[in-house]
ZATOR-114715 format. One line per field, with one value per residue (C-alpha): residue number from 0; x, y, z; residue in one letter. Coordinates in nm, 3 decimals, decimal comma, padded with zeros to 5 digits. Example, Ala and Ser with C-alpha at 12.3 -4.5 7.8 and 13.67 -1.06 7.14 Angstrom:
// ZATOR-114715
seq: [0  1]
xx: [01,230  01,367]
yy: [-00,450  -00,106]
zz: [00,780  00,714]
type: [A  S]
//
This chain:
// ZATOR-114715
seq: [0  1  2  3  4  5  6  7  8  9  10  11  12  13  14  15  16  17  18  19  20  21  22  23  24  25  26  27  28  29  30  31  32  33  34  35  36  37  38  39  40  41  42  43  44  45  46  47  48  49  50  51  52  53  54  55  56  57  58  59  60  61  62  63  64  65  66  67  68  69  70  71  72  73  74  75  76  77  78  79  80  81  82  83  84  85  86  87  88  89  90  91  92  93  94  95  96  97  98  99  100  101  102  103  104  105  106  107  108  109  110  111  112  113  114  115  116  117  118  119  120  121  122  123  124  125  126  127  128  129  130  131  132  133  134  135  136  137  138  139  140  141  142  143  144  145  146  147  148  149  150  151  152  153  154  155  156  157  158  159  160  161  162  163  164  165  166  167  168  169  170  171  172  173  174  175  176  177  178  179  180  181  182  183  184  185  186  187  188  189  190  191  192  193  194  195  196  197  198  199  200  201  202  203  204  205  206  207  208  209  210  211  212  213  214]
xx: [-02,088  -01,912  -02,099  -01,908  -02,067  -02,438  -02,511  -02,455  -02,703  -02,971  -02,880  -02,985  -02,732  -02,695  -02,710  -02,398  -02,188  -02,260  -02,173  -01,847  -01,767  -01,752  -01,577  -01,361  -01,495  -01,257  -01,538  -01,746  -01,506  -01,443  -01,782  -01,823  -01,501  -01,638  -02,015  -01,876  -01,570  -01,789  -01,786  -01,390  -01,432  -01,754  -01,523  -01,240  -01,415  -01,576  -01,231  -01,073  -01,259  -01,070  -00,727  -00,466  -00,411  -00,095  -00,317  -00,388  -00,737  -00,600  -00,396  -00,686  -00,876  -00,534  -00,569  -00,946  -00,893  -00,756  -01,019  -01,289  -01,111  -01,043  -01,433  -01,515  -01,270  -01,409  -01,826  -02,033  -02,396  -02,532  -02,519  -02,789  -02,604  -02,590  -02,236  -02,236  -02,232  -01,961  -01,795  -01,759  -01,654  -01,352  -01,257  -01,235  -01,049  -00,784  -00,737  -00,700  -00,432  -00,253  -00,252  -00,093  00,153  00,302  00,443  00,182  00,163  00,346  00,591  00,450  00,028  00,212  00,333  -00,001  -00,220  00,005  -00,006  -00,394  -00,375  -00,191  -00,404  -00,753  -00,584  -00,512  -00,829  -00,973  -00,774  -00,881  -01,261  -01,285  -01,457  -01,514  -01,460  -01,606  -01,465  -01,571  -01,385  -01,039  -01,089  -01,088  -00,773  -00,606  -00,705  -00,823  -01,225  -01,393  -01,343  -00,960  -01,037  -01,208  -00,893  -00,665  -00,855  -00,877  -00,502  -00,434  -00,708  -00,608  -00,955  -01,245  -01,479  -01,833  -02,124  -02,446  -02,643  -02,354  -02,492  -02,314  -02,407  -02,579  -02,752  -02,803  -03,128  -02,994  -03,110  -02,979  -02,864  -02,736  -02,494  -02,718  -02,956  -02,741  -02,654  -03,018  -03,049  -02,735  -02,939  -02,968  -02,614  -02,524  -02,291  -02,057  -01,989  -01,940  -01,685  -01,505  -01,467  -01,361  -01,118  -00,918  -00,915  -00,743  -00,492  -00,380  -00,292  -00,127  00,063  00,156  00,254  00,529  00,702  01,037  00,999  01,170  00,879  00,567  00,692]
yy: [00,746  01,051  01,376  01,522  01,285  01,308  01,499  01,245  00,988  01,223  01,157  00,912  00,650  00,584  00,961  00,982  00,699  00,888  01,210  01,034  00,894  01,225  01,448  01,163  01,412  01,284  01,323  01,133  00,852  00,879  00,837  00,556  00,385  00,449  00,304  -00,014  -00,104  -00,344  -00,565  -00,602  -00,764  -00,953  -01,156  -01,180  -01,313  -01,596  -01,651  -01,700  -01,979  -02,221  -02,071  -02,227  -02,003  -01,863  -01,640  -01,333  -01,166  -00,853  -00,919  -01,053  -00,740  -00,523  -00,760  -00,709  -00,314  -00,298  -00,492  -00,243  00,078  -00,087  -00,201  00,206  00,325  00,050  00,044  00,138  00,232  00,147  -00,212  -00,421  -00,499  -00,430  -00,255  -00,447  -00,776  -00,626  -00,521  -00,859  -01,012  -00,763  -00,783  -01,181  -01,154  -00,919  -01,125  -01,480  -01,284  -01,183  -01,529  -01,660  -01,406  -01,513  -01,773  -01,854  -02,227  -02,372  -02,671  -02,918  -02,797  -02,859  -03,177  -03,309  -03,167  -03,327  -03,691  -03,644  -03,500  -03,839  -04,067  -03,910  -03,916  -04,294  -04,386  -04,154  -04,359  -04,679  -04,596  -04,432  -04,118  -03,914  -04,045  -03,956  -03,894  -04,221  -04,386  -04,179  -04,223  -04,613  -04,607  -04,393  -04,648  -04,380  -04,299  -04,034  -03,839  -03,844  -03,778  -03,438  -03,378  -03,390  -03,180  -02,952  -02,932  -02,888  -02,624  -02,485  -02,416  -02,575  -02,747  -02,561  -02,678  -02,781  -02,489  -02,208  -01,939  -02,019  -01,721  -01,384  -01,343  -00,968  -00,980  -01,095  -01,427  -01,650  -02,031  -02,276  -02,563  -02,787  -02,669  -02,652  -03,039  -03,106  -02,885  -02,819  -02,619  -02,347  -02,287  -01,948  -01,937  -01,714  -01,957  -02,244  -02,008  -01,942  -02,264  -02,401  -02,113  -02,166  -02,555  -02,364  -02,160  -02,439  -02,692  -02,394  -02,318  -02,674  -02,721  -02,450  -02,638  -02,818  -03,219  -03,305  -03,077  -03,235  -03,567]
zz: [-00,261  -00,269  -00,244  -00,502  -00,735  -00,642  -00,945  -01,137  -00,963  -01,096  -01,476  -01,727  -01,732  -02,063  -02,153  -01,895  -02,082  -02,410  -02,259  -02,144  -02,463  -02,618  -02,341  -02,151  -01,863  -01,584  -01,314  -01,478  -01,494  -01,117  -01,057  -01,277  -01,102  -00,768  -00,874  -01,008  -00,794  -00,596  -00,875  -00,894  -00,535  -00,641  -00,927  -00,714  -00,457  -00,658  -00,834  -00,532  -00,392  -00,651  -00,592  -00,385  -00,052  -00,157  -00,434  -00,255  -00,258  -00,307  -00,565  -00,762  -00,686  -00,810  -01,143  -01,178  -01,149  -01,461  -01,576  -01,509  -01,622  -01,955  -01,952  -01,878  -02,177  -02,398  -02,326  -02,624  -02,431  -02,781  -02,788  -02,619  -02,350  -01,982  -01,795  -01,536  -01,753  -01,977  -01,679  -01,520  -01,813  -01,885  -01,506  -01,491  -01,793  -01,658  -01,381  -01,531  -01,786  -01,499  -01,335  -01,650  -01,669  -01,310  -01,127  -00,827  -00,753  -00,511  -00,622  -00,404  -00,489  -00,904  -00,818  -00,664  -00,977  -01,233  -01,048  -01,034  -01,390  -01,508  -01,324  -01,467  -01,797  -01,770  -01,631  -01,925  -02,178  -02,031  -01,994  -02,329  -02,134  -01,867  -01,554  -01,223  -00,885  -00,757  -01,002  -00,937  -00,577  -00,619  -00,836  -00,572  -00,325  -00,105  00,050  -00,092  00,219  00,149  -00,217  -00,135  00,153  -00,165  -00,356  -00,087  -00,004  -00,437  -00,439  -00,127  -00,016  00,195  00,034  -00,019  00,212  00,051  00,181  00,081  -00,153  -00,471  -00,663  -00,689  -01,045  -01,187  -00,987  -00,690  -00,696  -00,448  -00,497  -00,311  -00,433  -00,326  -00,584  -00,887  -00,785  -00,813  -01,157  -01,321  -01,530  -01,302  -01,246  -01,325  -01,694  -01,557  -01,267  -01,473  -01,701  -01,432  -01,262  -01,627  -01,671  -01,331  -01,457  -01,776  -01,561  -01,348  -01,622  -01,817  -01,537  -01,512  -01,848  -01,807  -01,579  -01,647  -01,701  -01,377  -01,160  -01,369  -01,253]
type: [X  X  X  X  X  X  X  X  X  X  X  X  X  X  X  X  X  X  X  X  X  X  X  X  X  X  X  X  X  X  X  X  X  X  X  X  X  X  X  X  X  X  X  X  X  X  X  X  X  X  X  X  X  X  X  X  X  X  X  X  X  X  X  X  X  X  X  X  X  X  X  X  X  X  X  X  X  X  X  X  X  X  X  X  X  X  X  X  X  X  X  X  X  X  X  X  X  X  X  X  X  X  X  X  X  X  X  X  X  X  X  X  X  X  X  X  X  X  X  X  X  X  X  X  X  X  X  X  X  X  X  X  X  X  X  X  X  X  X  X  X  X  X  X  X  X  X  X  X  X  X  X  X  X  X  X  X  X  X  X  X  X  X  X  X  X  X  X  X  X  X  X  X  X  X  X  X  X  X  X  X  X  X  X  X  X  X  X  X  X  X  X  X  X  X  X  X  X  X  X  X  X  X  X  X  X  X  X  X  X  X  X  X  X  X]
//
């Protein structure tokens, strides 16, 4: 934190927020931006895990900055919600809004994703329910190792280790991916939302393709 803003560290943050809402003091705004800017990298890093390699982390950060600035302008300290929680929601929304507006999925990845989507749809129609990865791999005629490799190519990322840290909660609680498998109730709701949102963004991007590219 810059020495310039040390005086704000001594103030009650609720009162600081109230002061900013009333005065729009640019020094207070700059202090809040500097203090909470790590949230942008935190959210961008989590989203980057599920994105293709051609989506640059720095780009996600730049998209997220707009969300942080928006959160600072619109945050109401009278509401019973932490700014950190509110800001992470706005940052995440800003990143996904920008991803929806740009053409970021390579054609080869789109084609693989579309093929997989078609197979999953066919199996679900046939079975009348959601199918698991084993059934999908069997239909493709490949092993689970090959199936996971296919997913990796589509996502552009490596599969996480079972012992990797999956998220850091508000109280810095560490939870491994293995623990979320053992008890899905332990999974951070934000992580679930992010994973679902990434899926939706990819599906939406595929739907915008010309028909010849969907096949």
